Structures are given as structure tokens and as C-alpha cells.
PDB file of N, CA, C and O in Angstrom:
ATOM      1  N   MET A   1      16.778  -9.936   3.112  1.00  0.00           N
ATOM      2  CA  MET A   1      15.455  -9.506   3.516  1.00  0.00           C
ATOM      3  C   MET A   1      14.407 -10.409   2.869  1.00  0.00           C
ATOM      4  O   MET A   1      14.545 -10.816   1.715  1.00  0.00           O
ATOM      5  N   LYS A   2      13.368 -10.711   3.624  1.00  0.00           N
ATOM      6  CA  LYS A   2      12.291 -11.556   3.125  1.00  0.00           C
ATOM      7  C   LYS A   2      11.444 -10.802   2.104  1.00  0.00           C
ATOM      8  O   LYS A   2      11.316  -9.578   2.159  1.00  0.00           O
ATOM      9  N   ALA A   3      10.874 -11.556   1.179  1.00  0.00           N
ATOM     10  CA  ALA A   3      10.006 -10.955   0.160  1.00  0.00           C
ATOM     11  C   ALA A   3       8.812 -10.257   0.787  1.00  0.00           C
ATOM     12  O   ALA A   3       8.394  -9.200   0.315  1.00  0.00           O
ATOM     13  N   SER A   4       8.258 -10.837   1.849  1.00  0.00           N
ATOM     14  CA  SER A   4       7.091 -10.225   2.501  1.00  0.00           C
ATOM     15  C   SER A   4       7.430  -8.857   3.085  1.00  0.00           C
ATOM     16  O   SER A   4       6.580  -7.967   3.099  1.00  0.00           O
ATOM     17  N   GLU A   5       8.653  -8.678   3.565  1.00  0.00           N
ATOM     18  CA  GLU A   5       9.074  -7.380   4.096  1.00  0.00           C
ATOM     19  C   GLU A   5       9.215  -6.360   2.972  1.00  0.00           C
ATOM     20  O   GLU A   5       8.840  -5.198   3.131  1.00  0.00           O
ATOM     21  N   SER A   6       9.754  -6.794   1.842  1.00  0.00           N
ATOM     22  CA  SER A   6       9.871  -5.906   0.686  1.00  0.00           C
ATOM     23  C   SER A   6       8.496  -5.490   0.184  1.00  0.00           C
ATOM     24  O   SER A   6       8.267  -4.321  -0.124  1.00  0.00           O
ATOM     25  N   VAL A   7       7.587  -6.450   0.104  1.00  0.00           N
ATOM     26  CA  VAL A   7       6.228  -6.150  -0.363  1.00  0.00           C
ATOM     27  C   VAL A   7       5.562  -5.153   0.575  1.00  0.00           C
ATOM     28  O   VAL A   7       4.967  -4.178   0.117  1.00  0.00           O
ATOM     29  N   ALA A   8       5.654  -5.385   1.876  1.00  0.00           N
ATOM     30  CA  ALA A   8       5.026  -4.486   2.844  1.00  0.00           C
ATOM     31  C   ALA A   8       5.555  -3.061   2.693  1.00  0.00           C
ATOM     32  O   ALA A   8       4.780  -2.107   2.629  1.00  0.00           O
ATOM     33  N   TYR A   9       6.862  -2.928   2.637  1.00  0.00           N
ATOM     34  CA  TYR A   9       7.488  -1.614   2.507  1.00  0.00           C
ATOM     35  C   TYR A   9       7.073  -0.938   1.204  1.00  0.00           C
ATOM     36  O   TYR A   9       6.710   0.238   1.198  1.00  0.00           O
ATOM     37  N   ASN A  10       7.127  -1.680   0.108  1.00  0.00           N
ATOM     38  CA  ASN A  10       6.864  -1.074  -1.195  1.00  0.00           C
ATOM     39  C   ASN A  10       5.388  -0.789  -1.461  1.00  0.00           C
ATOM     40  O   ASN A  10       5.070   0.153  -2.186  1.00  0.00           O
ATOM     41  N   VAL A  11       4.492  -1.571  -0.897  1.00  0.00           N
ATOM     42  CA  VAL A  11       3.063  -1.246  -1.041  1.00  0.00           C
ATOM     43  C   VAL A  11       2.821   0.118  -0.418  1.00  0.00           C
ATOM     44  O   VAL A  11       2.174   0.976  -1.018  1.00  0.00           O
ATOM     45  N   LYS A  12       3.342   0.315   0.785  1.00  0.00           N
ATOM     46  CA  LYS A  12       3.150   1.611   1.452  1.00  0.00           C
ATOM     47  C   LYS A  12       3.874   2.724   0.703  1.00  0.00           C
ATOM     48  O   LYS A  12       3.307   3.794   0.481  1.00  0.00           O
ATOM     49  N   ARG A  13       5.116   2.480   0.313  1.00  0.00           N
ATOM     50  CA  ARG A  13       5.907   3.507  -0.383  1.00  0.00           C
ATOM     51  C   ARG A  13       5.219   3.962  -1.660  1.00  0.00           C
ATOM     52  O   ARG A  13       5.090   5.160  -1.913  1.00  0.00           O
ATOM     53  N   LEU A  14       4.779   3.002  -2.462  1.00  0.00           N
ATOM     54  CA  LEU A  14       4.158   3.342  -3.745  1.00  0.00           C
ATOM     55  C   LEU A  14       2.772   3.966  -3.561  1.00  0.00           C
ATOM     56  O   LEU A  14       2.364   4.820  -4.348  1.00  0.00           O
ATOM     57  N   ARG A  15       2.055   3.539  -2.524  1.00  0.00           N
ATOM     58  CA  ARG A  15       0.748   4.129  -2.230  1.00  0.00           C
ATOM     59  C   ARG A  15       0.908   5.597  -1.836  1.00  0.00           C
ATOM     60  O   ARG A  15       0.189   6.462  -2.336  1.00  0.00           O
ATOM     61  N   VAL A  16       1.853   5.869  -0.939  1.00  0.00           N
ATOM     62  CA  VAL A  16       2.091   7.242  -0.490  1.00  0.00           C
ATOM     63  C   VAL A  16       2.613   8.101  -1.646  1.00  0.00           C
ATOM     64  O   VAL A  16       2.207   9.253  -1.799  1.00  0.00           O
ATOM     65  N   LYS A  17       3.504   7.543  -2.449  1.00  0.00           N
ATOM     66  CA  LYS A  17       4.042   8.266  -3.599  1.00  0.00           C
ATOM     67  C   LYS A  17       2.923   8.681  -4.561  1.00  0.00           C
ATOM     68  O   LYS A  17       2.971   9.754  -5.162  1.00  0.00           O
ATOM     69  N   ALA A  18       1.912   7.808  -4.695  1.00  0.00           N
ATOM     70  CA  ALA A  18       0.772   8.108  -5.562  1.00  0.00           C
ATOM     71  C   ALA A  18      -0.247   9.020  -4.884  1.00  0.00           C
ATOM     72  O   ALA A  18      -1.189   9.485  -5.526  1.00  0.00           O
ATOM     73  N   GLY A  19      -0.060   9.279  -3.575  1.00  0.00           N
ATOM     74  CA  GLY A  19      -0.968  10.148  -2.847  1.00  0.00           C
ATOM     75  C   GLY A  19      -2.319   9.516  -2.563  1.00  0.00           C
ATOM     76  O   GLY A  19      -3.344  10.196  -2.517  1.00  0.00           O
ATOM     77  N   ILE A  20      -2.302   8.191  -2.372  1.00  0.00           N
ATOM     78  CA  ILE A  20      -3.541   7.438  -2.180  1.00  0.00           C
ATOM     79  C   ILE A  20      -3.611   6.942  -0.738  1.00  0.00           C
ATOM     80  O   ILE A  20      -2.631   6.412  -0.216  1.00  0.00           O
ATOM     81  N   SER A  21      -4.760   7.110  -0.097  1.00  0.00           N
ATOM     82  CA  SER A  21      -4.955   6.595   1.256  1.00  0.00           C
ATOM     83  C   SER A  21      -5.161   5.087   1.209  1.00  0.00           C
ATOM     84  O   SER A  21      -5.448   4.518   0.156  1.00  0.00           O
ATOM     85  N   GLN A  22      -5.012   4.450   2.361  1.00  0.00           N
ATOM     86  CA  GLN A  22      -5.286   3.009   2.443  1.00  0.00           C
ATOM     87  C   GLN A  22      -6.738   2.739   2.047  1.00  0.00           C
ATOM     88  O   GLN A  22      -7.033   1.767   1.351  1.00  0.00           O
ATOM     89  N   GLU A  23      -7.618   3.595   2.492  1.00  0.00           N
ATOM     90  CA  GLU A  23      -9.038   3.417   2.202  1.00  0.00           C
ATOM     91  C   GLU A  23      -9.315   3.484   0.695  1.00  0.00           C
ATOM     92  O   GLU A  23     -10.048   2.653   0.158  1.00  0.00           O
ATOM     93  N   ARG A  24      -8.732   4.467   0.022  1.00  0.00           N
ATOM     94  CA  ARG A  24      -8.932   4.624  -1.427  1.00  0.00           C
ATOM     95  C   ARG A  24      -8.306   3.459  -2.179  1.00  0.00           C
ATOM     96  O   ARG A  24      -8.905   2.929  -3.115  1.00  0.00           O
ATOM     97  N   LEU A  25      -7.100   3.054  -1.775  1.00  0.00           N
ATOM     98  CA  LEU A  25      -6.433   1.923  -2.419  1.00  0.00           C
ATOM     99  C   LEU A  25      -7.282   0.670  -2.294  1.00  0.00           C
ATOM    100  O   LEU A  25      -7.482  -0.057  -3.268  1.00  0.00           O
ATOM    101  N   ALA A  26      -7.775   0.425  -1.103  1.00  0.00           N
ATOM    102  CA  ALA A  26      -8.600  -0.765  -0.871  1.00  0.00           C
ATOM    103  C   ALA A  26      -9.875  -0.722  -1.706  1.00  0.00           C
ATOM    104  O   ALA A  26     -10.247  -1.715  -2.333  1.00  0.00           O
ATOM    105  N   LEU A  27     -10.536   0.416  -1.713  1.00  0.00           N
ATOM    106  CA  LEU A  27     -11.777   0.557  -2.474  1.00  0.00           C
ATOM    107  C   LEU A  27     -11.534   0.316  -3.962  1.00  0.00           C
ATOM    108  O   LEU A  27     -12.272  -0.435  -4.601  1.00  0.00           O
ATOM    109  N   ASP A  28     -10.504   0.952  -4.511  1.00  0.00           N
ATOM    110  CA  ASP A  28     -10.209   0.818  -5.942  1.00  0.00           C
ATOM    111  C   ASP A  28      -9.719  -0.575  -6.320  1.00  0.00           C
ATOM    112  O   ASP A  28      -9.912  -1.018  -7.452  1.00  0.00           O
ATOM    113  N   ALA A  29      -9.078  -1.275  -5.362  1.00  0.00           N
ATOM    114  CA  ALA A  29      -8.577  -2.625  -5.629  1.00  0.00           C
ATOM    115  C   ALA A  29      -9.615  -3.693  -5.296  1.00  0.00           C
ATOM    116  O   ALA A  29      -9.409  -4.871  -5.590  1.00  0.00           O
ATOM    117  N   GLY A  30     -10.725  -3.291  -4.686  1.00  0.00           N
ATOM    118  CA  GLY A  30     -11.781  -4.243  -4.357  1.00  0.00           C
ATOM    119  C   GLY A  30     -11.454  -5.135  -3.171  1.00  0.00           C
ATOM    120  O   GLY A  30     -11.859  -6.297  -3.124  1.00  0.00           O
ATOM    121  N   ILE A  31     -10.711  -4.577  -2.203  1.00  0.00           N
ATOM    122  CA  ILE A  31     -10.385  -5.329  -0.991  1.00  0.00           C
ATOM    123  C   ILE A  31     -10.726  -4.477   0.225  1.00  0.00           C
ATOM    124  O   ILE A  31     -11.067  -3.302   0.089  1.00  0.00           O
ATOM    125  N   ASP A  32     -10.636  -5.064   1.407  1.00  0.00           N
ATOM    126  CA  ASP A  32     -10.945  -4.353   2.635  1.00  0.00           C
ATOM    127  C   ASP A  32      -9.778  -3.468   3.058  1.00  0.00           C
ATOM    128  O   ASP A  32      -8.619  -3.833   2.859  1.00  0.00           O
ATOM    129  N   ARG A  33     -10.076  -2.300   3.643  1.00  0.00           N
ATOM    130  CA  ARG A  33      -9.035  -1.387   4.084  1.00  0.00           C
ATOM    131  C   ARG A  33      -8.132  -2.025   5.146  1.00  0.00           C
ATOM    132  O   ARG A  33      -6.926  -1.777   5.170  1.00  0.00           O
ATOM    133  N   THR A  34      -8.711  -2.834   6.009  1.00  0.00           N
ATOM    134  CA  THR A  34      -7.891  -3.473   7.039  1.00  0.00           C
ATOM    135  C   THR A  34      -6.908  -4.475   6.428  1.00  0.00           C
ATOM    136  O   THR A  34      -5.850  -4.739   6.999  1.00  0.00           O
ATOM    137  N   TYR A  35      -7.259  -5.024   5.277  1.00  0.00           N
ATOM    138  CA  TYR A  35      -6.356  -5.949   4.580  1.00  0.00           C
ATOM    139  C   TYR A  35      -5.127  -5.188   4.078  1.00  0.00           C
ATOM    140  O   TYR A  35      -4.004  -5.681   4.180  1.00  0.00           O
ATOM    141  N   VAL A  36      -5.342  -3.990   3.539  1.00  0.00           N
ATOM    142  CA  VAL A  36      -4.215  -3.155   3.099  1.00  0.00           C
ATOM    143  C   VAL A  36      -3.320  -2.838   4.296  1.00  0.00           C
ATOM    144  O   VAL A  36      -2.096  -2.919   4.203  1.00  0.00           O
ATOM    145  N   SER A  37      -3.934  -2.479   5.406  1.00  0.00           N
ATOM    146  CA  SER A  37      -3.167  -2.180   6.610  1.00  0.00           C
ATOM    147  C   SER A  37      -2.344  -3.384   7.057  1.00  0.00           C
ATOM    148  O   SER A  37      -1.175  -3.241   7.416  1.00  0.00           O
ATOM    149  N   ARG A  38      -2.947  -4.562   7.037  1.00  0.00           N
ATOM    150  CA  ARG A  38      -2.230  -5.777   7.449  1.00  0.00           C
ATOM    151  C   ARG A  38      -1.078  -6.095   6.501  1.00  0.00           C
ATOM    152  O   ARG A  38      -0.030  -6.568   6.942  1.00  0.00           O
ATOM    153  N   ILE A  39      -1.257  -5.841   5.207  1.00  0.00           N
ATOM    154  CA  ILE A  39      -0.169  -6.055   4.239  1.00  0.00           C
ATOM    155  C   ILE A  39       0.990  -5.128   4.577  1.00  0.00           C
ATOM    156  O   ILE A  39       2.141  -5.562   4.635  1.00  0.00           O
ATOM    157  N   GLU A  40       0.686  -3.842   4.800  1.00  0.00           N
ATOM    158  CA  GLU A  40       1.728  -2.859   5.076  1.00  0.00           C
ATOM    159  C   GLU A  40       2.429  -3.096   6.410  1.00  0.00           C
ATOM    160  O   GLU A  40       3.572  -2.673   6.583  1.00  0.00           O
ATOM    161  N   ARG A  41       1.773  -3.758   7.350  1.00  0.00           N
ATOM    162  CA  ARG A  41       2.379  -4.047   8.653  1.00  0.00           C
ATOM    163  C   ARG A  41       3.024  -5.428   8.703  1.00  0.00           C
ATOM    164  O   ARG A  41       3.459  -5.867   9.768  1.00  0.00           O
ATOM    165  N   LYS A  42       3.090  -6.106   7.582  1.00  0.00           N
ATOM    166  CA  LYS A  42       3.678  -7.448   7.469  1.00  0.00           C
ATOM    167  C   LYS A  42       2.897  -8.485   8.267  1.00  0.00           C
ATOM    168  O   LYS A  42       3.455  -9.505   8.671  1.00  0.00           O
ATOM    169  N   ALA A  43       1.614  -8.232   8.498  1.00  0.00           N
ATOM    170  CA  ALA A  43       0.780  -9.165   9.234  1.00  0.00           C
ATOM    171  C   ALA A  43       0.008 -10.079   8.289  1.00  0.00           C
ATOM    172  O   ALA A  43      -0.687 -10.991   8.737  1.00  0.00           O
ATOM    173  N   GLU A  44       0.127  -9.842   6.989  1.00  0.00           N
ATOM    174  CA  GLU A  44      -0.633 -10.603   5.993  1.00  0.00           C
ATOM    175  C   GLU A  44       0.238 -10.810   4.758  1.00  0.00           C
ATOM    176  O   GLU A  44       0.935  -9.896   4.317  1.00  0.00           O
ATOM    177  N   ASN A  45       0.190 -12.005   4.213  1.00  0.00           N
ATOM    178  CA  ASN A  45       0.829 -12.289   2.931  1.00  0.00           C
ATOM    179  C   ASN A  45      -0.266 -12.343   1.883  1.00  0.00           C
ATOM    180  O   ASN A  45      -1.186 -13.154   1.985  1.00  0.00           O
ATOM    181  N   CYS A  46      -0.175 -11.497   0.888  1.00  0.00           N
ATOM    182  CA  CYS A  46      -1.237 -11.452  -0.113  1.00  0.00           C
ATOM    183  C   CYS A  46      -0.874 -12.286  -1.338  1.00  0.00           C
ATOM    184  O   CYS A  46       0.277 -12.673  -1.537  1.00  0.00           O
ATOM    185  N   THR A  47      -1.880 -12.544  -2.137  1.00  0.00           N
ATOM    186  CA  THR A  47      -1.693 -13.349  -3.346  1.00  0.00           C
ATOM    187  C   THR A  47      -1.176 -12.487  -4.492  1.00  0.00           C
ATOM    188  O   THR A  47      -1.192 -11.258  -4.425  1.00  0.00           O
ATOM    189  N   VAL A  48      -0.725 -13.149  -5.527  1.00  0.00           N
ATOM    190  CA  VAL A  48      -0.271 -12.449  -6.732  1.00  0.00           C
ATOM    191  C   VAL A  48      -1.439 -11.666  -7.341  1.00  0.00           C
ATOM    192  O   VAL A  48      -1.253 -10.563  -7.856  1.00  0.00           O
ATOM    193  N   GLY A  49      -2.630 -12.238  -7.277  1.00  0.00           N
ATOM    194  CA  GLY A  49      -3.812 -11.548  -7.812  1.00  0.00           C
ATOM    195  C   GLY A  49      -4.065 -10.227  -7.107  1.00  0.00           C
ATOM    196  O   GLY A  49      -4.395  -9.232  -7.753  1.00  0.00           O
ATOM    197  N   ILE A  50      -3.915 -10.208  -5.795  1.00  0.00           N
ATOM    198  CA  ILE A  50      -4.091  -8.966  -5.026  1.00  0.00           C
ATOM    199  C   ILE A  50      -2.989  -7.976  -5.393  1.00  0.00           C
ATOM    200  O   ILE A  50      -3.257  -6.788  -5.573  1.00  0.00           O
ATOM    201  N   LEU A  51      -1.754  -8.458  -5.505  1.00  0.00           N
ATOM    202  CA  LEU A  51      -0.655  -7.572  -5.896  1.00  0.00           C
ATOM    203  C   LEU A  51      -0.886  -6.962  -7.270  1.00  0.00           C
ATOM    204  O   LEU A  51      -0.551  -5.800  -7.498  1.00  0.00           O
ATOM    205  N   GLU A  52      -1.455  -7.735  -8.185  1.00  0.00           N
ATOM    206  CA  GLU A  52      -1.772  -7.204  -9.519  1.00  0.00           C
ATOM    207  C   GLU A  52      -2.772  -6.062  -9.416  1.00  0.00           C
ATOM    208  O   GLU A  52      -2.617  -5.035 -10.076  1.00  0.00           O
ATOM    209  N   ARG A  53      -3.807  -6.241  -8.584  1.00  0.00           N
ATOM    210  CA  ARG A  53      -4.819  -5.194  -8.413  1.00  0.00           C
ATOM    211  C   ARG A  53      -4.224  -3.947  -7.769  1.00  0.00           C
ATOM    212  O   ARG A  53      -4.516  -2.824  -8.181  1.00  0.00           O
ATOM    213  N   LEU A  54      -3.380  -4.156  -6.745  1.00  0.00           N
ATOM    214  CA  LEU A  54      -2.747  -3.016  -6.081  1.00  0.00           C
ATOM    215  C   LEU A  54      -1.829  -2.265  -7.036  1.00  0.00           C
ATOM    216  O   LEU A  54      -1.807  -1.034  -7.040  1.00  0.00           O
ATOM    217  N   ALA A  55      -1.071  -3.000  -7.845  1.00  0.00           N
ATOM    218  CA  ALA A  55      -0.167  -2.373  -8.809  1.00  0.00           C
ATOM    219  C   ALA A  55      -0.945  -1.537  -9.827  1.00  0.00           C
ATOM    220  O   ALA A  55      -0.508  -0.451 -10.209  1.00  0.00           O
ATOM    221  N   GLU A  56      -2.078  -2.039 -10.255  1.00  0.00           N
ATOM    222  CA  GLU A  56      -2.902  -1.296 -11.218  1.00  0.00           C
ATOM    223  C   GLU A  56      -3.384   0.018 -10.610  1.00  0.00           C
ATOM    224  O   GLU A  56      -3.380   1.052 -11.277  1.00  0.00           O
ATOM    225  N   VAL A  57      -3.794  -0.024  -9.359  1.00  0.00           N
ATOM    226  CA  VAL A  57      -4.317   1.180  -8.705  1.00  0.00           C
ATOM    227  C   VAL A  57      -3.219   2.220  -8.493  1.00  0.00           C
ATOM    228  O   VAL A  57      -3.438   3.403  -8.753  1.00  0.00           O
ATOM    229  N   VAL A  58      -2.041   1.799  -8.025  1.00  0.00           N
ATOM    230  CA  VAL A  58      -0.964   2.771  -7.773  1.00  0.00           C
ATOM    231  C   VAL A  58      -0.175   3.113  -9.027  1.00  0.00           C
ATOM    232  O   VAL A  58       0.639   4.036  -9.011  1.00  0.00           O
ATOM    233  N   GLY A  59      -0.404   2.386 -10.107  1.00  0.00           N
ATOM    234  CA  GLY A  59       0.239   2.700 -11.379  1.00  0.00           C
ATOM    235  C   GLY A  59       1.682   2.252 -11.469  1.00  0.00           C
ATOM    236  O   GLY A  59       2.549   3.016 -11.893  1.00  0.00           O
ATOM    237  N   CYS A  60       1.946   1.013 -11.070  1.00  0.00           N
ATOM    238  CA  CYS A  60       3.304   0.485 -11.148  1.00  0.00           C
ATOM    239  C   CYS A  60       3.271  -0.935 -11.698  1.00  0.00           C
ATOM    240  O   CYS A  60       2.206  -1.521 -11.894  1.00  0.00           O
ATOM    241  N   LYS A  61       4.464  -1.474 -11.941  1.00  0.00           N
ATOM    242  CA  LYS A  61       4.585  -2.877 -12.330  1.00  0.00           C
ATOM    243  C   LYS A  61       4.610  -3.707 -11.052  1.00  0.00           C
ATOM    244  O   LYS A  61       5.120  -3.263 -10.024  1.00  0.00           O
ATOM    245  N   ILE A  62       4.065  -4.895 -11.123  1.00  0.00           N
ATOM    246  CA  ILE A  62       4.013  -5.771  -9.935  1.00  0.00           C
ATOM    247  C   ILE A  62       5.412  -6.060  -9.387  1.00  0.00           C
ATOM    248  O   ILE A  62       5.572  -6.282  -8.187  1.00  0.00           O
ATOM    249  N   THR A  63       6.413  -6.059 -10.249  1.00  0.00           N
ATOM    250  CA  THR A  63       7.781  -6.351  -9.804  1.00  0.00           C
ATOM    251  C   THR A  63       8.327  -5.284  -8.856  1.00  0.00           C
ATOM    252  O   THR A  63       9.240  -5.561  -8.079  1.00  0.00           O
ATOM    253  N   GLU A  64       7.781  -4.070  -8.910  1.00  0.00           N
ATOM    254  CA  GLU A  64       8.254  -2.997  -8.027  1.00  0.00           C
ATOM    255  C   GLU A  64       7.975  -3.297  -6.563  1.00  0.00           C
ATOM    256  O   GLU A  64       8.641  -2.749  -5.685  1.00  0.00           O
ATOM    257  N   PHE A  65       7.000  -4.157  -6.284  1.00  0.00           N
ATOM    258  CA  PHE A  65       6.704  -4.531  -4.909  1.00  0.00           C
ATOM    259  C   PHE A  65       7.826  -5.374  -4.301  1.00  0.00           C
ATOM    260  O   PHE A  65       7.907  -5.513  -3.081  1.00  0.00           O
ATOM    261  N   PHE A  66       8.683  -5.929  -5.140  1.00  0.00           N
ATOM    262  CA  PHE A  66       9.763  -6.796  -4.659  1.00  0.00           C
ATOM    263  C   PHE A  66      11.121  -6.101  -4.651  1.00  0.00           C
ATOM    264  O   PHE A  66      12.133  -6.738  -4.357  1.00  0.00           O
ATOM    265  N   ASP A  67      11.163  -4.801  -4.968  1.00  0.00           N
ATOM    266  CA  ASP A  67      12.414  -4.050  -4.913  1.00  0.00           C
ATOM    267  C   ASP A  67      12.938  -4.016  -3.484  1.00  0.00           C
ATOM    268  O   ASP A  67      12.168  -3.921  -2.528  1.00  0.00           O
ATOM    269  N   GLU A  68      14.243  -4.093  -3.354  1.00  0.00           N
ATOM    270  CA  GLU A  68      14.873  -4.037  -2.043  1.00  0.00           C
ATOM    271  C   GLU A  68      14.666  -2.636  -1.451  1.00  0.00           C
ATOM    272  O   GLU A  68      14.981  -1.640  -2.102  1.00  0.00           O
ATOM    273  N   PRO A  69      14.137  -2.552  -0.218  1.00  0.00           N
ATOM    274  CA  PRO A  69      13.947  -1.240   0.420  1.00  0.00           C
ATOM    275  C   PRO A  69      15.271  -0.504   0.554  1.00  0.00           C
ATOM    276  O   PRO A  69      16.306  -1.102   0.847  1.00  0.00           O
ATOM    277  N   ASP A  70      15.218   0.806   0.335  1.00  0.00           N
ATOM    278  CA  ASP A  70      16.432   1.610   0.418  1.00  0.00           C
ATOM    279  C   ASP A  70      16.637   2.218   1.800  1.00  0.00           C
ATOM    280  O   ASP A  70      17.609   2.939   2.027  1.00  0.00           O
ATOM    281  N   GLY A  71      15.723   1.929   2.723  1.00  0.00           N
ATOM    282  CA  GLY A  71      15.850   2.438   4.080  1.00  0.00           C
ATOM    283  C   GLY A  71      15.292   3.828   4.271  1.00  0.00           C
ATOM    284  O   GLY A  71      15.254   4.338   5.391  1.00  0.00           O
ATOM    285  N   GLU A  72      14.859   4.449   3.182  1.00  0.00           N
ATOM    286  CA  GLU A  72      14.288   5.797   3.267  1.00  0.00           C
ATOM    287  C   GLU A  72      12.960   5.742   4.015  1.00  0.00           C
ATOM    288  O   GLU A  72      12.132   4.863   3.774  1.00  0.00           O
ATOM    289  N   GLU A  73      12.773   6.693   4.924  1.00  0.00           N
ATOM    290  CA  GLU A  73      11.523   6.747   5.682  1.00  0.00           C
ATOM    291  C   GLU A  73      10.396   7.218   4.773  1.00  0.00           C
ATOM    292  O   GLU A  73      10.565   8.136   3.971  1.00  0.00           O
ATOM    293  N   ILE A  74       9.252   6.575   4.914  1.00  0.00           N
ATOM    294  CA  ILE A  74       8.093   6.914   4.092  1.00  0.00           C
ATOM    295  C   ILE A  74       7.309   8.009   4.805  1.00  0.00           C
ATOM    296  O   ILE A  74       6.935   7.839   5.966  1.00  0.00           O
ATOM    297  N   PRO A  75       7.053   9.130   4.132  1.00  0.00           N
ATOM    298  CA  PRO A  75       6.295  10.204   4.784  1.00  0.00           C
ATOM    299  C   PRO A  75       4.848   9.780   5.050  1.00  0.00           C
ATOM    300  O   PRO A  75       4.333   8.850   4.428  1.00  0.00           O
ATOM    301  N   VAL A  76       4.217  10.468   5.968  1.00  0.00           N
ATOM    302  CA  VAL A  76       2.829  10.190   6.311  1.00  0.00           C
ATOM    303  C   VAL A  76       1.941  11.063   5.441  1.00  0.00           C
ATOM    304  O   VAL A  76       2.198  12.255   5.273  1.00  0.00           O
ATOM    305  N   LEU A  77       0.895  10.461   4.889  1.00  0.00           N
ATOM    306  CA  LEU A  77      -0.062  11.233   4.106  1.00  0.00           C
ATOM    307  C   LEU A  77      -0.935  12.057   5.028  1.00  0.00           C
ATOM    308  O   LEU A  77      -1.265  11.630   6.135  1.00  0.00           O
ATOM    309  N   LYS A  78      -1.301  13.222   4.575  1.00  0.00           N
ATOM    310  CA  LYS A  78      -2.228  14.053   5.321  1.00  0.00           C
ATOM    311  C   LYS A  78      -3.576  13.348   5.356  1.00  0.00           C
ATOM    312  O   LYS A  78      -3.989  12.742   4.367  1.00  0.00           O
ATOM    313  N   SER A  79      -4.247  13.423   6.470  1.00  0.00           N
ATOM    314  CA  SER A  79      -5.531  12.753   6.627  1.00  0.00           C
ATOM    315  C   SER A  79      -6.524  13.231   5.592  1.00  0.00           C
ATOM    316  O   SER A  79      -6.635  14.427   5.324  1.00  0.00           O
ATOM    317  N   GLY A  80      -7.251  12.278   5.007  1.00  0.00           N
ATOM    318  CA  GLY A  80      -8.232  12.618   3.987  1.00  0.00           C
ATOM    319  C   GLY A  80      -9.593  12.952   4.551  1.00  0.00           C
ATOM    320  O   GLY A  80     -10.454  13.462   3.834  1.00  0.00           O
ATOM    321  N   ARG A  81      -9.801  12.672   5.828  1.00  0.00           N
ATOM    322  CA  ARG A  81     -11.091  12.941   6.443  1.00  0.00           C
ATOM    323  C   ARG A  81     -11.128  14.350   6.997  1.00  0.00           C
ATOM    324  O   ARG A  81     -10.165  14.818   7.604  1.00  0.00           O
ATOM    325  N   LYS A  82     -12.228  15.008   6.786  1.00  0.00           N
ATOM    326  CA  LYS A  82     -12.373  16.379   7.269  1.00  0.00           C
ATOM    327  C   LYS A  82     -13.187  16.371   8.549  1.00  0.00           C
ATOM    328  O   LYS A  82     -14.084  15.551   8.740  1.00  0.00           O
ATOM    329  N   ARG A  83     -12.849  17.301   9.411  1.00  0.00           N
ATOM    330  CA  ARG A  83     -13.596  17.423  10.659  1.00  0.00           C
ATOM    331  C   ARG A  83     -15.004  17.930  10.396  1.00  0.00           C
ATOM    332  O   ARG A  83     -15.248  18.707   9.472  1.00  0.00           O
ATOM    333  N   LYS A  84     -15.906  17.475  11.222  1.00  0.00           N
ATOM    334  CA  LYS A  84     -17.287  17.941  11.110  1.00  0.00           C
ATOM    335  C   LYS A  84     -17.400  19.335  11.694  1.00  0.00           C
ATOM    336  O   LYS A  84     -16.856  19.618  12.761  1.00  0.00           O
ATOM    337  N   VAL A  85     -18.095  20.188  11.005  1.00  0.00           N
ATOM    338  CA  VAL A  85     -18.307  21.553  11.473  1.00  0.00           C
ATOM    339  C   VAL A  85     -19.567  21.568  12.321  1.00  0.00           C
ATOM    340  O   VAL A  85     -20.608  21.054  11.913  1.00  0.00           O
ATOM    341  N   LYS A  86     -19.465  22.162  13.506  1.00  0.00           N
ATOM    342  CA  LYS A  86     -20.625  22.205  14.410  1.00  0.00           C
ATOM    343  C   LYS A  86     -21.493  23.396  14.133  1.00  0.00           C
ATOM    344  O   LYS A  86     -22.510  23.587  14.800  1.00  0.00           O
TER     345      LYS A  86
END
């Protein structure tokens, strides 16, 4: 498996495990939310500096992003946005 595939899988896995939305992760890491989405979809290769920031936010070591995926399906986080009350 390619390193970029491992990174994509583990960024999402560790983000969901920490209970953090893409938007919150991006805000806390100082990057755009669409960039986080592109990383998780394997559409973007990020730098080591970005991985360091992401690791700090989710509370892991940067090396965890390179762990071989175990094939376990990642659950979907409940939406953080609330509906507007009329």
C-alpha cells in the first residue's frame, strides 16, 4: 500500500476517533477544511509540516499516520451543525 493511502485512511480514522469534524481539525491546524477533505480522499499529498499540525490537534504521534490500515470501516461522525429553528 502507498504511503499516501495510509495517510488518508489514518487522518480520517484518528480524527473520527478524537471526535473532531473536518472543519474543527482544519481550524485548529490552521488549514482550509477542503484541504482536510482532499487529504482524506487521497486527492492531496500534504507536507510533513501539515502532518505535524494535524497530529498535534488529534493528539497522536506523526508516525501513526503511516500505520498500515487494518481494513476496519471508519464510522461517520454525527453532524456538528444544528438545524435552524423557524
